[in-house]
mmCIF file of the N, C-alpha and C atoms, coordinates in Angstrom:
data_MODEL
# 
_entry.id   MODEL 
# 
loop_
_atom_site.group_PDB 
_atom_site.id 
_atom_site.type_symbol 
_atom_site.label_atom_id 
_atom_site.label_alt_id 
_atom_site.label_comp_id 
_atom_site.label_asym_id 
_atom_site.label_entity_id 
_atom_site.label_seq_id 
_atom_site.pdbx_PDB_ins_code 
_atom_site.Cartn_x 
_atom_site.Cartn_y 
_atom_site.Cartn_z 
_atom_site.occupancy 
_atom_site.B_iso_or_equiv 
_atom_site.pdbx_formal_charge 
_atom_site.auth_seq_id 
_atom_site.auth_comp_id 
_atom_site.auth_asym_id 
_atom_site.auth_atom_id 
_atom_site.pdbx_PDB_model_num 
ATOM 1   N N  . UNK A 1 1  ? 28.494  96.299 2.445  1.00 0.00 ? 1  UNK A N  1 
ATOM 2   C CA . UNK A 1 1  ? 28.054  96.032 3.236  1.00 0.00 ? 1  UNK A CA 1 
ATOM 3   C C  . UNK A 1 1  ? 28.570  94.486 4.280  1.00 0.00 ? 1  UNK A C  1 
ATOM 4   N N  . UNK A 1 2  ? 29.379  93.940 5.112  1.00 0.00 ? 2  UNK A N  1 
ATOM 5   C CA . UNK A 1 2  ? 29.326  92.598 4.937  1.00 0.00 ? 2  UNK A CA 1 
ATOM 6   C C  . UNK A 1 2  ? 28.828  92.097 5.748  1.00 0.00 ? 2  UNK A C  1 
ATOM 7   N N  . UNK A 1 3  ? 27.863  90.958 5.952  1.00 0.00 ? 3  UNK A N  1 
ATOM 8   C CA . UNK A 1 3  ? 27.535  90.065 6.468  1.00 0.00 ? 3  UNK A CA 1 
ATOM 9   C C  . UNK A 1 3  ? 27.516  89.863 7.456  1.00 0.00 ? 3  UNK A C  1 
ATOM 10  N N  . UNK A 1 4  ? 27.122  89.717 8.583  1.00 0.00 ? 4  UNK A N  1 
ATOM 11  C CA . UNK A 1 4  ? 27.763  89.084 10.060 1.00 0.00 ? 4  UNK A CA 1 
ATOM 12  C C  . UNK A 1 4  ? 27.660  88.111 10.576 1.00 0.00 ? 4  UNK A C  1 
ATOM 13  N N  . UNK A 1 5  ? 29.161  87.401 10.839 1.00 0.00 ? 5  UNK A N  1 
ATOM 14  C CA . UNK A 1 5  ? 28.484  85.728 11.233 1.00 0.00 ? 5  UNK A CA 1 
ATOM 15  C C  . UNK A 1 5  ? 27.775  85.770 12.416 1.00 0.00 ? 5  UNK A C  1 
ATOM 16  N N  . UNK A 1 6  ? 27.198  85.122 12.774 1.00 0.00 ? 6  UNK A N  1 
ATOM 17  C CA . UNK A 1 6  ? 26.324  84.183 14.075 1.00 0.00 ? 6  UNK A CA 1 
ATOM 18  C C  . UNK A 1 6  ? 27.468  83.988 15.075 1.00 0.00 ? 6  UNK A C  1 
ATOM 19  N N  . UNK A 1 7  ? 28.078  84.736 16.504 1.00 0.00 ? 7  UNK A N  1 
ATOM 20  C CA . UNK A 1 7  ? 28.486  84.149 16.973 1.00 0.00 ? 7  UNK A CA 1 
ATOM 21  C C  . UNK A 1 7  ? 28.411  82.735 17.126 1.00 0.00 ? 7  UNK A C  1 
ATOM 22  N N  . UNK A 1 8  ? 29.149  81.577 17.276 1.00 0.00 ? 8  UNK A N  1 
ATOM 23  C CA . UNK A 1 8  ? 29.064  80.253 17.531 1.00 0.00 ? 8  UNK A CA 1 
ATOM 24  C C  . UNK A 1 8  ? 28.188  79.822 18.834 1.00 0.00 ? 8  UNK A C  1 
ATOM 25  N N  . UNK A 1 9  ? 28.391  81.173 20.117 1.00 0.00 ? 9  UNK A N  1 
ATOM 26  C CA . UNK A 1 9  ? 27.516  80.507 21.256 1.00 0.00 ? 9  UNK A CA 1 
ATOM 27  C C  . UNK A 1 9  ? 26.234  81.029 20.799 1.00 0.00 ? 9  UNK A C  1 
ATOM 28  N N  . UNK A 1 10 ? 25.903  81.890 20.095 1.00 0.00 ? 10 UNK A N  1 
ATOM 29  C CA . UNK A 1 10 ? 24.089  82.507 20.286 1.00 0.00 ? 10 UNK A CA 1 
ATOM 30  C C  . UNK A 1 10 ? 23.797  81.163 19.239 1.00 0.00 ? 10 UNK A C  1 
ATOM 31  N N  . UNK A 1 11 ? 24.675  80.722 18.527 1.00 0.00 ? 11 UNK A N  1 
ATOM 32  C CA . UNK A 1 11 ? 24.262  79.223 18.062 1.00 0.00 ? 11 UNK A CA 1 
ATOM 33  C C  . UNK A 1 11 ? 23.639  78.268 18.489 1.00 0.00 ? 11 UNK A C  1 
ATOM 34  N N  . UNK A 1 12 ? 24.371  78.184 19.883 1.00 0.00 ? 12 UNK A N  1 
ATOM 35  C CA . UNK A 1 12 ? 24.291  77.102 20.432 1.00 0.00 ? 12 UNK A CA 1 
ATOM 36  C C  . UNK A 1 12 ? 22.621  76.975 21.481 1.00 0.00 ? 12 UNK A C  1 
ATOM 37  N N  . UNK A 1 13 ? 23.169  78.323 21.991 1.00 0.00 ? 13 UNK A N  1 
ATOM 38  C CA . UNK A 1 13 ? 22.030  78.787 22.574 1.00 0.00 ? 13 UNK A CA 1 
ATOM 39  C C  . UNK A 1 13 ? 20.415  78.902 22.222 1.00 0.00 ? 13 UNK A C  1 
ATOM 40  N N  . UNK A 1 14 ? 20.623  79.469 20.445 1.00 0.00 ? 14 UNK A N  1 
ATOM 41  C CA . UNK A 1 14 ? 18.895  78.568 19.615 1.00 0.00 ? 14 UNK A CA 1 
ATOM 42  C C  . UNK A 1 14 ? 18.680  77.144 19.831 1.00 0.00 ? 14 UNK A C  1 
ATOM 43  N N  . UNK A 1 15 ? 19.659  76.328 19.675 1.00 0.00 ? 15 UNK A N  1 
ATOM 44  C CA . UNK A 1 15 ? 19.427  75.112 19.225 1.00 0.00 ? 15 UNK A CA 1 
ATOM 45  C C  . UNK A 1 15 ? 19.100  74.839 20.534 1.00 0.00 ? 15 UNK A C  1 
ATOM 46  N N  . UNK A 1 16 ? 19.911  75.106 21.817 1.00 0.00 ? 16 UNK A N  1 
ATOM 47  C CA . UNK A 1 16 ? 19.388  74.399 23.201 1.00 0.00 ? 16 UNK A CA 1 
ATOM 48  C C  . UNK A 1 16 ? 17.669  74.347 23.222 1.00 0.00 ? 16 UNK A C  1 
ATOM 49  N N  . UNK A 1 17 ? 17.629  76.096 22.864 1.00 0.00 ? 17 UNK A N  1 
ATOM 50  C CA . UNK A 1 17 ? 15.812  76.711 22.867 1.00 0.00 ? 17 UNK A CA 1 
ATOM 51  C C  . UNK A 1 17 ? 15.607  75.944 21.803 1.00 0.00 ? 17 UNK A C  1 
ATOM 52  N N  . UNK A 1 18 ? 15.814  75.462 20.869 1.00 0.00 ? 18 UNK A N  1 
ATOM 53  C CA . UNK A 1 18 ? 15.009  74.092 19.990 1.00 0.00 ? 18 UNK A CA 1 
ATOM 54  C C  . UNK A 1 18 ? 14.580  72.794 20.756 1.00 0.00 ? 18 UNK A C  1 
ATOM 55  N N  . UNK A 1 19 ? 15.524  72.256 21.358 1.00 0.00 ? 19 UNK A N  1 
ATOM 56  C CA . UNK A 1 19 ? 15.635  71.623 22.174 1.00 0.00 ? 19 UNK A CA 1 
ATOM 57  C C  . UNK A 1 19 ? 14.728  70.872 23.379 1.00 0.00 ? 19 UNK A C  1 
ATOM 58  N N  . UNK A 1 20 ? 15.138  71.980 24.363 1.00 0.00 ? 20 UNK A N  1 
ATOM 59  C CA . UNK A 1 20 ? 14.008  72.200 25.154 1.00 0.00 ? 20 UNK A CA 1 
ATOM 60  C C  . UNK A 1 20 ? 12.488  72.459 25.173 1.00 0.00 ? 20 UNK A C  1 
ATOM 61  N N  . UNK A 1 21 ? 12.301  73.237 23.766 1.00 0.00 ? 21 UNK A N  1 
ATOM 62  C CA . UNK A 1 21 ? 10.950  73.865 23.300 1.00 0.00 ? 21 UNK A CA 1 
ATOM 63  C C  . UNK A 1 21 ? 10.376  72.281 23.271 1.00 0.00 ? 21 UNK A C  1 
ATOM 64  N N  . UNK A 1 22 ? 10.826  71.431 22.566 1.00 0.00 ? 22 UNK A N  1 
ATOM 65  C CA . UNK A 1 22 ? 11.180  69.208 21.933 1.00 0.00 ? 22 UNK A CA 1 
ATOM 66  C C  . UNK A 1 22 ? 10.380  68.976 23.053 1.00 0.00 ? 22 UNK A C  1 
ATOM 67  N N  . UNK A 1 23 ? 11.525  69.230 24.238 1.00 0.00 ? 23 UNK A N  1 
ATOM 68  C CA . UNK A 1 23 ? 11.338  68.249 24.719 1.00 0.00 ? 23 UNK A CA 1 
ATOM 69  C C  . UNK A 1 23 ? 10.715  68.832 25.758 1.00 0.00 ? 23 UNK A C  1 
ATOM 70  N N  . UNK A 1 24 ? 9.728   69.885 26.128 1.00 0.00 ? 24 UNK A N  1 
ATOM 71  C CA . UNK A 1 24 ? 8.345   70.396 27.173 1.00 0.00 ? 24 UNK A CA 1 
ATOM 72  C C  . UNK A 1 24 ? 7.456   69.583 26.138 1.00 0.00 ? 24 UNK A C  1 
ATOM 73  N N  . UNK A 1 25 ? 7.617   69.821 25.194 1.00 0.00 ? 25 UNK A N  1 
ATOM 74  C CA . UNK A 1 25 ? 6.261   69.488 23.963 1.00 0.00 ? 25 UNK A CA 1 
ATOM 75  C C  . UNK A 1 25 ? 5.970   68.056 23.788 1.00 0.00 ? 25 UNK A C  1 
ATOM 76  N N  . UNK A 1 26 ? 6.970   66.851 24.312 1.00 0.00 ? 26 UNK A N  1 
ATOM 77  C CA . UNK A 1 26 ? 6.924   65.553 24.350 1.00 0.00 ? 26 UNK A CA 1 
ATOM 78  C C  . UNK A 1 26 ? 6.484   65.567 25.857 1.00 0.00 ? 26 UNK A C  1 
ATOM 79  N N  . UNK A 1 27 ? 7.044   66.363 26.804 1.00 0.00 ? 27 UNK A N  1 
ATOM 80  C CA . UNK A 1 27 ? 6.117   65.630 28.433 1.00 0.00 ? 27 UNK A CA 1 
ATOM 81  C C  . UNK A 1 27 ? 5.193   66.264 28.733 1.00 0.00 ? 27 UNK A C  1 
ATOM 82  N N  . UNK A 1 28 ? 4.502   67.574 27.771 1.00 0.00 ? 28 UNK A N  1 
ATOM 83  C CA . UNK A 1 28 ? 3.060   67.696 27.495 1.00 0.00 ? 28 UNK A CA 1 
ATOM 84  C C  . UNK A 1 28 ? 2.029   66.730 27.094 1.00 0.00 ? 28 UNK A C  1 
ATOM 85  N N  . UNK A 1 29 ? 2.352   66.181 25.935 1.00 0.00 ? 29 UNK A N  1 
ATOM 86  C CA . UNK A 1 29 ? 1.821   65.528 25.285 1.00 0.00 ? 29 UNK A CA 1 
ATOM 87  C C  . UNK A 1 29 ? 1.562   63.483 26.381 1.00 0.00 ? 29 UNK A C  1 
ATOM 88  N N  . UNK A 1 30 ? 2.809   63.532 26.964 1.00 0.00 ? 30 UNK A N  1 
ATOM 89  C CA . UNK A 1 30 ? 2.643   62.304 27.815 1.00 0.00 ? 30 UNK A CA 1 
ATOM 90  C C  . UNK A 1 30 ? 1.990   62.635 28.569 1.00 0.00 ? 30 UNK A C  1 
ATOM 91  N N  . UNK A 1 31 ? 1.844   63.694 29.861 1.00 0.00 ? 31 UNK A N  1 
ATOM 92  C CA . UNK A 1 31 ? 0.741   64.170 30.498 1.00 0.00 ? 31 UNK A CA 1 
ATOM 93  C C  . UNK A 1 31 ? -0.490  63.503 30.455 1.00 0.00 ? 31 UNK A C  1 
ATOM 94  N N  . UNK A 1 32 ? -0.695  64.555 28.551 1.00 0.00 ? 32 UNK A N  1 
ATOM 95  C CA . UNK A 1 32 ? -2.103  64.242 28.271 1.00 0.00 ? 32 UNK A CA 1 
ATOM 96  C C  . UNK A 1 32 ? -2.157  63.156 28.150 1.00 0.00 ? 32 UNK A C  1 
ATOM 97  N N  . UNK A 1 33 ? -1.796  61.989 27.448 1.00 0.00 ? 33 UNK A N  1 
ATOM 98  C CA . UNK A 1 33 ? -2.202  60.867 27.054 1.00 0.00 ? 33 UNK A CA 1 
ATOM 99  C C  . UNK A 1 33 ? -2.372  59.836 28.230 1.00 0.00 ? 33 UNK A C  1 
ATOM 100 N N  . UNK A 1 34 ? -1.191  60.464 29.215 1.00 0.00 ? 34 UNK A N  1 
ATOM 101 C CA . UNK A 1 34 ? -1.447  59.391 30.301 1.00 0.00 ? 34 UNK A CA 1 
ATOM 102 C C  . UNK A 1 34 ? -2.929  59.954 31.096 1.00 0.00 ? 34 UNK A C  1 
ATOM 103 N N  . UNK A 1 35 ? -3.408  61.120 31.693 1.00 0.00 ? 35 UNK A N  1 
ATOM 104 C CA . UNK A 1 35 ? -4.456  61.725 31.537 1.00 0.00 ? 35 UNK A CA 1 
ATOM 105 C C  . UNK A 1 35 ? -5.627  60.711 30.339 1.00 0.00 ? 35 UNK A C  1 
ATOM 106 N N  . UNK A 1 36 ? -5.517  60.811 29.755 1.00 0.00 ? 36 UNK A N  1 
ATOM 107 C CA . UNK A 1 36 ? -6.598  59.946 28.929 1.00 0.00 ? 36 UNK A CA 1 
ATOM 108 C C  . UNK A 1 36 ? -6.578  58.747 29.352 1.00 0.00 ? 36 UNK A C  1 
ATOM 109 N N  . UNK A 1 37 ? -5.535  58.268 29.389 1.00 0.00 ? 37 UNK A N  1 
ATOM 110 C CA . UNK A 1 37 ? -5.574  56.425 29.966 1.00 0.00 ? 37 UNK A CA 1 
ATOM 111 C C  . UNK A 1 37 ? -6.307  56.694 30.934 1.00 0.00 ? 37 UNK A C  1 
ATOM 112 N N  . UNK A 1 38 ? -6.505  57.313 32.550 1.00 0.00 ? 38 UNK A N  1 
ATOM 113 C CA . UNK A 1 38 ? -6.934  57.315 33.244 1.00 0.00 ? 38 UNK A CA 1 
ATOM 114 C C  . UNK A 1 38 ? -8.517  57.643 33.450 1.00 0.00 ? 38 UNK A C  1 
ATOM 115 N N  . UNK A 1 39 ? -8.952  58.191 32.318 1.00 0.00 ? 39 UNK A N  1 
ATOM 116 C CA . UNK A 1 39 ? -9.982  58.606 32.333 1.00 0.00 ? 39 UNK A CA 1 
ATOM 117 C C  . UNK A 1 39 ? -10.507 57.489 31.462 1.00 0.00 ? 39 UNK A C  1 
ATOM 118 N N  . UNK A 1 40 ? -10.519 56.608 30.532 1.00 0.00 ? 40 UNK A N  1 
ATOM 119 C CA . UNK A 1 40 ? -11.158 55.931 29.896 1.00 0.00 ? 40 UNK A CA 1 
ATOM 120 C C  . UNK A 1 40 ? -11.107 54.916 31.234 1.00 0.00 ? 40 UNK A C  1 
ATOM 121 N N  . UNK A 1 41 ? -9.925  54.727 31.658 1.00 0.00 ? 41 UNK A N  1 
ATOM 122 C CA . UNK A 1 41 ? -10.025 53.661 33.010 1.00 0.00 ? 41 UNK A CA 1 
ATOM 123 C C  . UNK A 1 41 ? -11.490 54.080 33.930 1.00 0.00 ? 41 UNK A C  1 
ATOM 124 N N  . UNK A 1 42 ? -11.724 55.203 34.175 1.00 0.00 ? 42 UNK A N  1 
ATOM 125 C CA . UNK A 1 42 ? -12.574 55.429 35.233 1.00 0.00 ? 42 UNK A CA 1 
ATOM 126 C C  . UNK A 1 42 ? -13.284 55.124 34.248 1.00 0.00 ? 42 UNK A C  1 
ATOM 127 N N  . UNK A 1 43 ? -13.792 55.167 33.331 1.00 0.00 ? 43 UNK A N  1 
ATOM 128 C CA . UNK A 1 43 ? -15.235 55.603 32.039 1.00 0.00 ? 43 UNK A CA 1 
ATOM 129 C C  . UNK A 1 43 ? -15.688 53.932 32.404 1.00 0.00 ? 43 UNK A C  1 
ATOM 130 N N  . UNK A 1 44 ? -14.463 52.740 32.026 1.00 0.00 ? 44 UNK A N  1 
ATOM 131 C CA . UNK A 1 44 ? -14.808 51.618 32.087 1.00 0.00 ? 44 UNK A CA 1 
ATOM 132 C C  . UNK A 1 44 ? -15.248 51.266 33.581 1.00 0.00 ? 44 UNK A C  1 
ATOM 133 N N  . UNK A 1 45 ? -15.016 51.227 34.106 1.00 0.00 ? 45 UNK A N  1 
ATOM 134 C CA . UNK A 1 45 ? -15.272 51.169 35.858 1.00 0.00 ? 45 UNK A CA 1 
ATOM 135 C C  . UNK A 1 45 ? -16.719 51.485 35.966 1.00 0.00 ? 45 UNK A C  1 
ATOM 136 N N  . UNK A 1 46 ? -16.700 52.839 35.967 1.00 0.00 ? 46 UNK A N  1 
ATOM 137 C CA . UNK A 1 46 ? -18.404 53.328 36.092 1.00 0.00 ? 46 UNK A CA 1 
ATOM 138 C C  . UNK A 1 46 ? -19.166 51.891 35.097 1.00 0.00 ? 46 UNK A C  1 
ATOM 139 N N  . UNK A 1 47 ? -19.113 51.920 33.794 1.00 0.00 ? 47 UNK A N  1 
ATOM 140 C CA . UNK A 1 47 ? -20.005 51.477 32.899 1.00 0.00 ? 47 UNK A CA 1 
ATOM 141 C C  . UNK A 1 47 ? -20.394 49.895 33.477 1.00 0.00 ? 47 UNK A C  1 
ATOM 142 N N  . UNK A 1 48 ? -19.354 49.476 33.949 1.00 0.00 ? 48 UNK A N  1 
ATOM 143 C CA . UNK A 1 48 ? -19.192 48.048 34.614 1.00 0.00 ? 48 UNK A CA 1 
ATOM 144 C C  . UNK A 1 48 ? -19.951 47.548 35.670 1.00 0.00 ? 48 UNK A C  1 
ATOM 145 N N  . UNK A 1 49 ? -19.382 49.004 36.676 1.00 0.00 ? 49 UNK A N  1 
ATOM 146 C CA . UNK A 1 49 ? -20.878 48.956 37.822 1.00 0.00 ? 49 UNK A CA 1 
ATOM 147 C C  . UNK A 1 49 ? -21.963 49.103 38.082 1.00 0.00 ? 49 UNK A C  1 
ATOM 148 N N  . UNK A 1 50 ? -22.364 50.074 36.055 1.00 0.00 ? 50 UNK A N  1 
ATOM 149 C CA . UNK A 1 50 ? -23.815 50.044 36.008 1.00 0.00 ? 50 UNK A CA 1 
ATOM 150 C C  . UNK A 1 50 ? -24.645 48.888 35.491 1.00 0.00 ? 50 UNK A C  1 
ATOM 151 N N  . UNK A 1 51 ? -23.500 48.270 35.454 1.00 0.00 ? 51 UNK A N  1 
ATOM 152 C CA . UNK A 1 51 ? -24.432 46.501 34.698 1.00 0.00 ? 51 UNK A CA 1 
ATOM 153 C C  . UNK A 1 51 ? -24.758 45.952 35.652 1.00 0.00 ? 51 UNK A C  1 
ATOM 154 N N  . UNK A 1 52 ? -26.163 45.084 35.778 1.00 0.00 ? 52 UNK A N  1 
ATOM 155 C CA . UNK A 1 52 ? -26.541 44.773 37.073 1.00 0.00 ? 52 UNK A CA 1 
ATOM 156 C C  . UNK A 1 52 ? -26.029 43.195 37.451 1.00 0.00 ? 52 UNK A C  1 
# 
């Protein structure tokens, strides 16, 4: 039985899917890091206000 070749279009879509997945991951990490930064700032503010 001959091996069937993958259609070029199918190949393209898989590549696109991979790329978009990577992009969303990047976006998620960016969101997380920004949130962490915000939290850190908040903590700093709280600590400084606690000081007499």
